[in-house]
C-alpha positions as CSV (number, residue, x, y, z in Angstrom):
1,X,0.0,0.0,0.0
2,X,2.6,2.6,1.1
3,X,2.5,6.2,0.0
4,X,1.1,5.1,-3.3
5,X,-2.5,5.0,-2.1
6,X,-2.3,8.7,-1.1
7,X,-0.8,9.5,-4.5
8,X,-3.6,7.6,-6.2
9,X,-6.2,9.4,-4.2
10,X,-4.6,12.8,-4.7
11,X,-6.9,13.9,-7.5
12,X,-10.1,12.7,-9.3
13,X,-12.3,13.8,-12.1
14,X,-16.0,14.4,-11.7
15,X,-18.3,14.8,-14.7
16,X,-21.2,17.3,-15.1
17,X,-23.9,15.0,-13.7
18,X,-21.9,13.9,-10.7
19,X,-20.7,17.5,-10.0
20,X,-24.2,18.8,-10.0
21,X,-25.3,16.1,-7.5
22,X,-22.4,16.9,-5.2
23,X,-22.5,20.7,-5.5
24,X,-19.1,20.9,-7.3
25,X,-17.7,22.4,-10.5
26,X,-17.1,19.7,-13.2
27,X,-13.5,18.7,-13.6
28,X,-10.7,17.9,-11.3
29,X,-11.0,17.7,-7.5
30,X,-7.9,17.6,-5.4
31,X,-7.3,15.9,-2.0
32,X,-6.9,18.5,0.6
33,X,-6.5,16.3,3.7
34,X,-6.9,12.8,5.0
35,X,-7.4,11.3,8.4
36,X,-6.5,7.6,9.0
37,X,-9.0,5.3,10.6
38,X,-6.8,2.2,10.9
39,X,-4.4,0.6,8.4
40,X,-7.0,0.2,5.7
41,X,-9.4,3.1,5.9
42,X,-9.1,6.9,5.3
43,X,-11.5,9.8,5.8
44,X,-10.9,12.4,3.0
45,X,-11.7,15.9,2.1
46,X,-11.5,17.2,-1.6
47,X,-11.8,20.6,-3.1
48,X,-12.7,21.8,-6.6
49,X,-11.3,24.7,-8.6
50,X,-13.6,27.2,-6.9
51,X,-12.8,26.1,-3.3
52,X,-16.0,24.0,-2.8
53,X,-15.4,21.0,-0.6
54,X,-16.7,17.5,-0.5
55,X,-15.8,14.8,2.0
56,X,-15.3,11.1,1.3
57,X,-14.0,7.7,2.5
58,X,-11.6,5.1,1.2
59,X,-11.3,1.5,2.3
60,X,-8.8,-1.0,1.2
61,X,-11.6,-3.6,1.0
62,X,-13.9,-2.4,-1.8
63,X,-16.8,-4.6,-0.5
64,X,-16.7,-2.7,2.8
65,X,-16.7,0.6,1.0
66,X,-19.7,-0.4,-1.1
67,X,-21.5,-1.5,2.1
68,X,-20.9,1.9,3.6
69,X,-22.0,3.6,0.4
70,X,-25.3,1.7,0.4
71,X,-26.0,2.6,4.0
72,X,-25.1,6.3,3.4
73,X,-27.3,6.4,0.3
74,X,-30.3,5.3,2.4
75,X,-29.8,8.2,4.7
76,X,-29.5,10.5,1.7
77,X,-32.4,9.0,-0.3
78,X,-29.8,8.3,-3.0
79,X,-28.7,11.9,-3.4
80,X,-25.4,13.5,-2.8
81,X,-23.5,10.2,-2.6
82,X,-21.3,8.7,-5.3
83,X,-18.6,6.1,-5.7
84,X,-15.8,7.1,-8.0
85,X,-12.4,5.7,-9.1
86,X,-11.2,2.3,-10.1
87,X,-10.9,-0.7,-7.8
88,X,-7.4,0.3,-6.5
89,X,-8.5,3.8,-5.5
90,X,-12.3,3.7,-5.1
91,X,-13.7,6.6,-3.1
92,X,-17.1,7.3,-1.6
93,X,-18.0,10.9,-1.9
94,X,-20.7,12.3,0.4
95,X,-21.9,15.9,0.1
96,X,-24.3,18.1,2.0
97,X,-23.7,16.6,5.4
98,X,-25.0,13.2,4.3
99,X,-23.7,10.6,6.9
100,X,-25.0,7.2,8.0
101,X,-23.7,7.7,11.5
102,X,-24.8,11.4,11.9
103,X,-28.3,11.4,10.4
104,X,-29.3,14.9,11.7
105,X,-26.4,16.6,9.9
106,X,-27.9,16.6,6.4
107,X,-31.3,17.7,7.7
108,X,-29.6,20.7,9.4
109,X,-27.6,21.6,6.2
110,X,-30.9,21.8,4.3
111,X,-32.3,24.5,6.5
112,X,-32.7,28.0,5.0
113,X,-29.4,29.9,5.2
114,X,-27.5,27.0,6.7
115,X,-23.9,26.4,5.9
116,X,-21.8,23.3,6.5
117,X,-18.7,24.5,8.4
118,X,-16.9,21.1,8.7
119,X,-17.6,17.5,8.3
120,X,-15.5,14.5,9.3
121,X,-17.5,11.5,8.1
122,X,-19.0,9.4,10.9
123,X,-17.2,11.4,13.6
124,X,-18.5,15.0,13.7
125,X,-20.1,17.8,11.7
126,X,-20.7,21.5,12.4
127,X,-23.4,23.6,10.7
128,X,-23.9,27.4,10.9
129,X,-27.5,28.5,11.3
130,X,-28.3,32.2,10.9
131,X,-30.5,33.9,13.4
132,X,-31.5,37.4,14.5
133,X,-29.4,37.1,17.6
134,X,-26.2,36.5,15.6
135,X,-26.5,32.9,14.7
136,X,-25.7,29.5,16.2
137,X,-23.3,26.7,15.5
138,X,-24.8,23.2,15.7
139,X,-22.5,20.3,16.4
140,X,-23.5,16.8,15.4
141,X,-21.7,13.9,17.1
142,X,-22.3,10.3,17.9
143,X,-24.6,10.4,21.0
144,X,-21.9,9.3,23.5
145,X,-19.6,12.0,22.1
146,X,-22.3,14.6,22.4
147,X,-22.9,13.8,26.0
148,X,-19.2,14.2,26.8
149,X,-19.1,17.4,24.8
150,X,-22.0,18.9,26.6
151,X,-20.4,18.1,30.0
152,X,-17.2,19.8,28.8
153,X,-19.0,23.0,27.7
154,X,-20.8,23.2,31.0
155,X,-17.7,22.6,33.0
156,X,-15.6,25.1,31.0
157,X,-18.3,27.7,31.5
158,X,-18.0,27.3,35.2
159,X,-14.2,27.6,35.0
160,X,-14.2,30.6,32.7
161,X,-15.8,33.2,35.0
162,X,-15.0,36.7,33.8
163,X,-11.6,35.7,32.4
164,X,-12.6,34.4,29.1
165,X,-15.8,33.3,27.2
166,X,-17.0,30.0,25.9
167,X,-19.9,29.3,23.6
168,X,-23.2,29.2,25.5
169,X,-25.4,26.1,25.0
170,X,-28.6,27.2,23.3
171,X,-30.2,23.7,23.0
172,X,-29.3,20.1,22.8
173,X,-30.7,16.7,21.9
174,X,-28.3,14.1,23.2
175,X,-30.3,11.2,21.8
176,X,-29.7,12.6,18.3
177,X,-26.1,13.8,19.2
178,X,-27.0,17.4,18.6
179,X,-25.6,20.4,20.5
180,X,-26.6,24.0,19.5
181,X,-24.2,26.7,20.6
182,X,-24.5,30.5,20.5
183,X,-21.7,32.2,18.5
184,X,-19.0,34.0,20.5
185,X,-17.6,37.4,19.6
186,X,-14.1,37.9,18.3
187,X,-11.7,37.1,15.4
188,X,-9.6,34.0,15.4
189,X,-6.0,34.6,16.5
190,X,-5.0,32.8,13.3
191,X,-6.5,35.7,11.3
192,X,-5.2,38.4,13.5
193,X,-1.6,37.0,13.6
194,X,-0.3,38.6,10.4
195,X,-2.0,42.0,11.2
196,X,-1.0,44.9,13.4
197,X,-3.2,43.4,16.1
198,X,-1.5,40.0,16.2
199,X,1.1,40.6,18.9
200,X,-1.4,42.3,21.2
201,X,-4.0,39.6,20.6
202,X,-1.4,36.9,21.5
203,X,-0.9,38.8,24.8
204,X,-4.6,38.8,25.5
205,X,-4.6,35.1,24.9
206,X,-1.8,34.7,27.3
207,X,-3.7,36.4,30.1
208,X,-6.7,34.1,29.4
209,X,-4.5,31.0,29.4
210,X,-3.2,32.0,32.8
211,X,-6.7,32.1,34.1
212,X,-7.6,28.8,32.6
213,X,-4.7,27.0,34.2
214,X,-5.9,27.3,37.7
215,X,-3.8,25.4,40.2
216,X,-6.4,22.8,41.1
217,X,-8.4,21.4,38.1
218,X,-12.0,20.2,38.6
219,X,-12.2,16.6,39.9
220,X,-14.5,15.7,37.0
221,X,-11.8,16.1,34.4
222,X,-10.0,13.0,33.0
223,X,-6.2,13.0,33.3
224,X,-3.9,13.5,30.3
225,X,-0.4,13.3,31.7
226,X,3.0,12.8,30.1
227,X,2.4,9.1,29.4
228,X,-0.9,9.8,27.7
229,X,0.7,12.5,25.6
230,X,3.5,10.1,24.6
231,X,0.9,7.5,23.7
232,X,-1.0,10.0,21.5
233,X,2.1,10.8,19.6
234,X,3.0,7.1,19.2
235,X,-0.6,6.4,17.8
236,X,-0.1,9.1,15.2
237,X,3.1,7.5,14.1
238,X,1.4,4.1,13.8
239,X,-1.4,5.7,11.8
240,X,1.1,7.3,9.4
241,X,3.1,4.1,8.9
242,X,0.8,2.3,6.4
243,X,0.5,5.5,4.2
244,X,4.0,7.0,4.4
245,X,6.3,4.2,5.6
246,X,9.6,5.8,4.7
247,X,8.7,9.0,6.6
248,X,7.5,6.9,9.6
249,X,10.9,5.2,9.8
250,X,12.6,8.7,9.7
251,X,10.3,9.8,12.6
252,X,10.9,6.8,14.8
253,X,14.0,8.0,16.6
254,X,12.5,11.5,17.2
255,X,9.3,10.0,18.6
256,X,11.3,7.7,20.9
257,X,13.3,10.7,22.1
258,X,10.1,12.6,22.9
259,X,8.7,9.6,24.8
260,X,11.9,9.5,26.8
261,X,11.9,13.3,27.5
262,X,8.2,13.3,28.5
263,X,8.7,10.5,31.0
264,X,12.3,11.1,32.1
265,X,11.7,14.1,34.3
266,X,9.2,14.9,37.1
267,X,6.0,16.3,35.6
268,X,4.8,19.8,36.4
269,X,1.6,20.4,38.4
270,X,-1.6,19.3,36.7
271,X,-4.1,22.0,35.7
272,X,-7.1,22.5,33.4
273,X,-6.3,21.8,29.7
274,X,-8.1,22.6,26.6
275,X,-5.9,19.9,25.0
276,X,-6.2,21.1,21.4
277,X,-5.3,24.7,22.0
278,X,-4.3,26.5,18.8
279,X,-4.8,29.8,17.0
280,X,-8.0,28.8,15.3
281,X,-9.6,27.8,18.6
282,X,-9.1,31.2,20.2
283,X,-11.2,34.3,19.3
284,X,-10.1,37.8,20.4
285,X,-12.2,41.0,20.3
286,X,-10.8,44.5,19.8
287,X,-11.3,45.2,23.5
288,X,-9.2,42.1,24.4
289,X,-11.9,39.7,25.4
290,X,-10.9,36.1,24.6
291,X,-13.1,33.1,23.8
292,X,-12.2,29.4,23.6
293,X,-14.1,27.1,21.3
294,X,-14.1,23.3,20.5
295,X,-14.0,22.1,24.1
296,X,-14.5,18.4,23.6
297,X,-10.9,17.6,24.6
298,X,-11.1,19.2,28.0
299,X,-8.8,17.4,30.5
300,X,-6.3,17.9,33.3
301,X,-2.6,17.6,32.8
302,X,0.6,19.7,32.6
303,X,0.1,23.3,31.8
304,X,3.1,23.0,29.4
305,X,0.9,21.0,27.0
306,X,-1.5,23.8,26.0
307,X,1.2,26.5,25.9
308,X,3.5,24.3,23.9
309,X,0.8,23.3,21.4
310,X,-0.2,27.0,20.9
311,X,3.4,28.1,20.5
312,X,4.1,25.3,18.0
313,X,1.1,26.4,15.9
314,X,2.5,29.9,15.8
315,X,5.7,28.3,14.4
316,X,3.6,26.3,12.0
317,X,2.0,29.5,10.6
318,X,5.5,30.8,9.7
319,X,6.3,27.5,8.1
320,X,3.1,27.7,6.1
321,X,3.8,31.3,5.0
322,X,0.7,32.7,6.8
323,X,3.0,35.1,8.6
324,X,6.6,36.0,8.8
325,X,9.0,34.3,11.2
326,X,9.5,37.7,13.0
327,X,5.7,38.1,13.4
328,X,5.4,34.6,14.9
329,X,8.4,35.2,17.2
330,X,6.9,38.4,18.5
331,X,3.5,36.8,19.1
332,X,5.1,33.9,20.9
333,X,7.1,36.2,23.1
334,X,4.0,38.2,24.0
335,X,2.0,35.1,24.7
336,X,4.6,33.7,27.1
337,X,5.1,37.0,28.8
338,X,1.4,37.4,29.5
339,X,0.9,33.8,30.5
340,X,3.9,34.1,32.9
341,X,4.3,30.4,33.4
342,X,6.4,29.3,36.4
343,X,9.7,27.4,36.0
344,X,7.9,24.1,36.6
345,X,6.1,24.8,33.3
346,X,8.9,26.3,31.4
347,X,11.2,23.4,31.9
348,X,8.6,21.1,30.4
349,X,7.9,23.2,27.3
350,X,10.6,21.7,25.1
351,X,9.3,18.1,25.4
352,X,5.7,19.0,24.8
353,X,6.6,21.3,21.9
354,X,8.5,18.4,20.3
355,X,5.5,16.2,20.7
356,X,3.3,18.8,19.1
357,X,5.8,19.4,16.3
358,X,6.0,15.7,15.4
359,X,2.3,15.1,15.7
360,X,1.7,18.0,13.3
361,X,4.3,16.5,11.0
362,X,2.3,13.3,10.9
363,X,-0.9,15.2,10.2
364,X,0.5,17.2,7.3
365,X,2.3,14.2,5.8
366,X,-1.2,12.9,5.0
367,X,-2.0,16.0,3.0
368,X,-0.5,15.8,-0.6
369,X,-0.3,19.6,-0.9
370,X,1.4,20.0,2.4
371,X,4.2,17.4,2.5
372,X,6.8,20.1,2.4
373,X,5.3,21.5,5.6
374,X,5.7,18.0,7.3
375,X,9.3,17.9,6.1
376,X,10.1,21.3,7.5
377,X,8.5,20.4,10.9
378,X,10.6,17.3,11.0
379,X,13.7,19.3,10.2
380,X,12.9,21.7,13.0
381,X,12.3,18.9,15.4
382,X,15.7,17.4,14.6
383,X,17.4,20.7,15.0
384,X,15.8,21.9,18.2
385,X,15.4,18.7,20.1
386,X,16.6,20.4,23.3
387,X,15.6,24.0,22.6
388,X,12.6,25.8,24.1
389,X,9.9,26.6,21.4
390,X,10.3,30.3,21.8
391,X,12.7,30.9,18.9
392,X,11.1,30.0,15.6
């Protein structure tokens, strides 16, 4: 299988009839990103020449894929679903939120003015619904996941106080896996980063992060300590191996070193963690108010994890060309200065930054258009194995 399956899936052609059914422009569609679900299955996202997106799935076993296609078509009444490609690279495309595991998603997408924000087949979907009060985002998850997400939102709201905002729950139907959230004010830090407001916005985020990382996390939170972080990184390497085996071999020693660094020193004090904190999860207003979104990963663990993950994403934006290296460095310095982490956190930043860097390398290695990003992240990890992630 190797890297060749990603190469075979990297592009496809859709004719006029199929394009109309899927809401695309006829012609070539390109693979934007892929998420592995085991050694023999990928979740996919394609884009056409106008930027319209469509998600899909690939299975090594074509019979399995055709079974998924039939079940998905039943939910869609036969519309917005198509199998394309030959037997070696057959792909199920599913548009408009159609999903056999998330039945409410397509219904929500069909509402007047609705917009499908994101869709990871059979895992989660987000729909924007306009409203007089500013609109709401509706998350659709498997019911068990929706229950956990609702708990996380309610718990984070109790932690936030006046220090930062979180989306307020407008309504929910856990049996259907649906949670409706009011929109929060602000512009993502990712969008602010290359502007004149970027450094100041990063400082505002640092102040909010200091408030989040209270000394004693709520007892309800599950633990995500150094061993769990090392296991997460190892799982990503194992996910990558069937699809990019040569790269996985190259990463092996670096991952082993991170595992050793995470477990080889006393951990810092545990605190409240967002656990997926990056610049697209943080919204900042002109007055400096900060909001955190996508709270499903809420846990307790070392404060260095959230800070390192955010710093590494600032590094990533410079690698991607979204901002200059100098801009990313200034934002990183402002963030750390405002967060004012103690030495017990600072001494653990390097290990967690390396973990984030290598995990992101695995993620971007599965994106045909971004393999150079993965390569540069690996090079940085090799060069800065013992350096703090403050100099980009």
